[in-house]
C-alpha positions, 0 to 999 in steps of 0.5 A: 850297293848291290841292291841300289845298282839293281834298282837303278838298272831297272829304272834306267831300262824303264826310262829307255822304254818310255823315252824311245819310240816304238815303230810298228808295221801294218798288221803288227799285233799289240797287246793292250795291258791293264793296270790296277783299278783305282778309286778316289773315294777309297784310295785303295787300288785293287787287282784288275782280275780280282773282279769278273773280267775276261782273262787272257789265254794262259792267264794274266802275266805280271810285268816287271815293276820298279820299286816306285810302281810297287809303292804307288799300287801299280799292278800292270798285267797282260789282257785278252784285248788284241790290237792290229796296227792300222787295222779297223776292228768291229765288235770283237767278242772277248768273252762272256761272264755269268755272275755268281753271288760272290762276283756280283757283290764284288762288282757291285761294291766296286761300282758303288765306290766309283772304281776306274779302269786303267789301261795302257797301250804302248806305254800310253794310259787310256784317256776317257771319251764320253758325252757331257750333259750338253751332248758334246764329246769330252775327253778326260786324260787322267784317272782312266774310265769307270767300270760301271754306273748306278741308276737308282737301285740298279747297277750297270756295267760298261761292257763294250769299249771303243778303242780310239788310237791316233797314229803318226805315220812315216813312209819308207825310203822306197815309198813303201813299208810305212811305219806307225807310231802311236801318239794317243790312246783313248777309250769310249766305254758303253753299256750294251745288253748284247743279244745273239741272233736267233738261228733259223730253222735251216741252221740245224748245225748251229751250236749255241755252246760256242758263243764266240762264233755266233753273231751279235744282233746288237752289233751293226755290220762293219760299223763302229758302235755309237751311243745311239745304237744302244738299246738297253744297258747291261744290268748286272745281277747274280745268276742272271743273263751272261755279260758279253764283253766286246770292243772296237778299234778305230785308227785315226791319223794325226800330225802330232809327232811321237816326241809331243804325244805326252803333252796332251796328257800332261796338260789335259788338253789345256784344261787348266790354263798355264797362267794360273801357275805363273800367277802363283809364282808371281804372287810368291815372288812379290811376297819374297821381295817384300820380305827381303826389303824389310830384312835389308831395311832392318839390318841397315837401320839397326847396324848404323852408327850410334851417332845417327840416333834421335838425339843427334839427328839434325833438324829435317825439312820437308825438302831434305826428308828421305824415304828412310825418314818417312819410314821412321815417322810411319813406324813411330805412328804405328807404335803410337797407335798400338801402344798404351798411353804412358802413366807418368811424365817428365818435367816440363824443362826436360821435355822442352830440351828434347823437344828443341832437338826434334822440333822439326820432325814433329812439326812435319808430322803434325803442326797442331800437336799439343804439348801433352801429345808431343810428350807422349810421342817423344816417350814412344820414340825413345822407347822405340829407339831403346827397343832397337838397341835391345839386341845389342845387349844380348851379345853375350847370350845370343849364341847360347845353345838351346837348353831343351833337347839340343840333340833332337834339335840338331837331328831335325836340322840335319834331316831337314837339310837332307829332305830339302836337297832330295826334294830339290834334286827330284824337282830339278830332274823332273823340270829337265825331263829326266824323271817324268810321269810318263814312266810310272813310279819314276818320281817316287824312285828318284825321291827314295834314291835321292833321300838315301844318297843325301844321308851323308849331308844330314849326318854332317850338318847335325854333327857339326851343329851339335858339336858347336853346342858342346855335346860330348861323344855319347850325345853326338852319337845319339844325335847321329842315330836320330838323323837316321832313325826318326824320320825314316823310322816314322815313314817305314813304321807307318808304311808297314802298318798300313801295308798290313791293313791293305793286305787284309783288304786284298789291295794291290797297294800292299807290297810283297814281302820282297819289296818290304825287305828291299826298303828295309835293306836300303834304310839299314845298309844304305842310308844309315852308313851314309849318315855315319860317314857324314858324321865321321867326315864332320868330326875330322873337319872339326879336328883339323879346322875347329868347331863351328862356334869359332865363327861366332863373332861374340863370346857367351857369358856363363850366366844367362841373361834374364828374359823380361816378359813381352810388353807388346802382344806381337812379342808373345812367341806363340802368336808370332809363330802363328803369324810367321807360318802364314807367309811361306804357306801363302807362297805355295797354297795355289800350287798346293792345290794342283799337287794335291790333285796329282797325288790323290786324284791321280792327275798329271802334274806337268808344270815342274818349271813353275813348281821348282820356281815356287818351291825355291821362292817358298824356301827363300820366304821361310829363310827371310821370315826366320831372320826377321822374327829372330831379330824381333825376338832379340828386340824383346830381350829374348835370346832363346831364338834357336827353337823359335827360328825353327818353329816360325817357318815350320808353322807352315806345316800346321797350316798345311795340315789344317788345309788338308783336313778341313778343306781338301779331305771333304772334296775326296768324299772318302767312304771308309775308315781305312781310306781316312787313315791312309789319307791322314797318316800320309798327310801327317808324314808330309807335314812332318817333312815340311816342318823339318825342311822349312824349320832347318832352312829358317834356323840356318838362315837366322844363324847366318843373319845373326852372325853378320849382325853381331859382326858389326858390334863391339861388346865393350861399347855396348856395355858402356852404353847399357851402363849409361842408360841404366845410370840415367834411369836410376836403375842401380840393380841393373848397373850392378848386373852389367858390372857383374856380367862384364867381370865374369865374362869368359871367352866362350861357353860351350854346351847346352847345360854347362861344360867346359869354358873354351877360349879362342885357342881351345884352352880349357879355362874351367869345368862345370860352371855354376850360375854366377850371382851379383855377389861373386868376386872377380876371382870366380 
C-alpha cells in the first residue's frame, strides 16, 4: 500500500503538471528537454547522450519519471538548448564535435536504423517540419524527427534546428506585463556543413581555439536559416571535419488557446478523418444487432409451447403468413440445400397423411413439387424439428462441470473478468480525459494500477465458479493461486527476460533494478493479497447464501449422456470455433489498425470515445456469438459446452495473432532478431489477454443464456416426449436408456469427476458415484 501511495502521488503530480498552464513573461528562460531516441525498425529506445551530441553545462540531469515512463522506455533529460520567451534567436552555436572511430560507427548505426529525436518544450513533444516531394511544407506530429539520412554510401547528420514556437499571449490588467503560453512546438532539422569566417590579417588577436566566439560564414546576419541557404550537407566521417551544432528560435503568435493545444497533436492536424473511426463503430453495431436478433429469434422459437410444432400447425395462406413463417421456410430450404438426400422412404399412406397436414405450406413453397420431392422435404422438416428439440434432452447434463482442467478453466474466467474490468476502466478514464497521452506513461500506469486493484474480482469469480463445480479445499486453493500467477507471472517473466536482453543492448527500455523490484512488490504484495481477499469473500458468501449451482434450473444426472457424432459439417467443434472467432474480430479490425500504429509507430491515439464504443460492442458480440454457438452445440446433443463457449469468442485472439504476424509485422520492417522477439512476445501476451477477456465474457454469457433457456423447461415432460419419439421410431435401446436415466436421476451432481450428490437442501445423498449402467436396479 505504501508503494502504491508513492506511485499514485507521483502520477497525480504529473497530471497536474500537464493539465495546468504555465505562463511566461518576455525574456524568461526555458530549458528544452530531450527524450530517448526511438526507431520503428528496432523498437529499442536508446539514450540520447549515448551518441555524440552536445552536452549541457554540468552534464545532463535526469527528470523524475513514473513507472509507466520507465516501462515504455522514456528517459527525459536536460539539454544545452536554451530558449528565451518571445525572443527571436538566430544561428546560435551550441558546440562542435569531432567524431572518433567509435562515435562514427555508433552514429552511422543509428542513421541506418532511422532513429529519431524526441524533444520536449513545456511538456509538448516536438513536431517535425519538412518539405515533401512536391515542395510543399508538411508537419508530422508524432515520432519526432530523424537524426540524419543516408544517400547512397554516405551518411549525413542533421546539425541545425529551426525551433518554431507558437504562443498565445494575454495582456495584463494594466495593459502591460503580457504573459505567454506555449501552444505548439515544432522543429525543422537541416544538414549544413558550417564554416567559420576566415580572419583578416589585421585581426591578429583572433583565437581559433574558441569556435563559439567565431562567426559562421554559413549563417546569414539576423535571419533564420532556410533550405535554400544550404550549400553543402554535413557528412559524417571518423576524424574528419568537426560537426557544428546550431539552432534558430522563431516565435509565432497563435489564436489557439492553451486548453486546445493538444488537439493538433492528437488528431495529427486531421490527417486521418474521424469518419473512419465512426464507420468502424457503425459496422460493429450492425454486426452486434444482427447477432442479437438471431439469438432472440432462436430463444423465442425453441421455447415456444410444443403445441405449435409442425404436426399441429394450422394451414397457412399467403394472406396470413407471418415473418416467422417465412423464416422457417427459408431455413428449411437452406437445410434442404446443405443436407444429403434420404436413403429410405416411408410408405405412401403415411406420407399422404403428413402431406395433408402441411399441404398449404408446401404449396406456398413450390406449387409444382413432385411427390418424391415432397417426401424428402417432409423428412428434412421432421429432422429439423427434432434437432430443435435436442437441447431439451440434455437437461440432465447441460450443467455438468467440465471434465478437463476445471481449475485452469475457472482461473482463466476470473483472470479474463479482471482484465476486462481493468481495460474498460482505463478506456473510460481516457475518454473522460482523466488519463491522456499528454502525460507520458499515464495510460500504462493506469492499466497497471487498475489490474492490480481488480484482483479481488478475479479471485471472487474463480472461487465461486470452481466451488459450483464441486472442487474441494486444495482444488480451490490451486484455482485461486492460478488467478494470481498464470497471467501476471507470464507477463513478468517475459518482461524480465526481455529486460536482460535490452540491458545488454544498452537500451533505455531496460529498466533499473529498483523499478523491477517495484513491479515484483506490486505483484506479490498488492495483487496476490487482493486475489486471496476476493476468494475469502466468495467463500463467506457461499457459506451464507449457498453455491452458484443452486441457481441452475435443472438437476444433473450421475451418468453422462453419450454424445453422437455431428451429422453436419458445421457441427464439428473446430470448424465452428474458427467461424465464431471471425465475428468479434470483424467488429474491431478497423480500429485495431490505429491502435497498433499508436503502439508500434508511437503515434497518438485520440478517438477514445469511438474506441470505448467499439470495445463495448465487441464484448457484446463475443457474448452473443457464444450464446448462439452454445445452443448449436446442444442442438447436436453435445453437452460439453464450457470450454467450447470459451473457445468460440476466444478464437478472436488467434485471428489477432495472424493479423499481427502476417499483415502488420512486414509493415514495421524490423531489422534485428531482438526487435522480432520483442514484437512477437508482446503481441503474444496481448493475444493471451484477448483470449481470456473474450472467452470469459462468452462463457458467462452462455451460462446466463442456458439458465434462462432451461428455466422454461419441465424435465418430466421432456422425458415423456423423448420416450414417445423413441417408441415411434422403434428404438427399444433408447427407451431403456431414458427409463434408466429417469430412475437413476439424483437432484444435483457436483464435482468435475465425481464427488458427493447434493440435493436442494444441501443433504449428502451418496459418495464416489460410479457410472450407472442400464442393468442397475432402482436401489442403486
